[in-house]
C-alpha positions, 0 to 999 in steps of 0.5 A: 499500499503506497502512502501519499504525503500531502503537500499545501499547494500555494497558488502561482505568484506574480514575480513583478507584483512581488517586487513592487510590493517590496519596492513600495514598502519592505517586507509586503513582498514577502507577505504577498508570497505567503511568508508572513512571519519573513515579511513581519521580520523584514518590516521589523528589521527595516524599521530598526535600520531606519531608526539606527540612521540617526545614530552616529556618524558611521556610513555602515548603517546607511550602506545595511539599509540600502543593501537590505532594501535591495535584498528584500526585493530580490528575495520576494521576486525570487520566492515568487518565482519558486512558488510559481515553479512549483506550482507549475511543476506540481501540475505538470506532475499531476497530468503526467500522472507520475509518481515519485517515490515517498523517500524521494519526496521526503528528501525534497521537502527535508528542511534545511538550515543551520543553527549558526544563524540562530545563535547569530540573531540572538546574539545580535538581538541581545547586543541591541537590547543591551544598547537600548537599556544604555548598558553599551552604546550604539557607537560602541556596537557599531565600532565592532560591525566588521567581527560580523563579517569575520564570524560570517566568513568563518561559518561559511569556511566551516560549511565548505569544509564540512560539505567537503567531508561529506562528499568525500565520505559519500564517494568512499561509501562511508555513511554520514 
């Protein structure tokens, strides 16, 4: 007996409309795509970056705001394309009445992620909270922003070497 896995189908989304919504107000493109939590997070991040513009003379915050603004537009357009492609792919699969094995479906929809990003966000949130209560100043906090780049670089290197090790183990036939 073959078990069928029900996966919620999202209707196709317009990448242009998602980009326009994001350009008008950051975060609304993600909300349009159905990613409500991501959209809310983008709105809060945008508001925080705008608020930080009045603190300190460093240009980093302005560059961060501009980078985030364009990132969230690009992200919502890509997400809308992905949703539309997945919707079209599901329709094609239904028409051809092909069935992917249960193992392959589980592999396709297995969540991926890293604990590193959670730790980074918790640490940044803690630092900003301390700055809000004047236990540390934003000026001193912004002096150390290059540490964020160093941490990101170390994480990328660790991910690269981990994937290389997994790849070599798979070639040898060893378990992960």
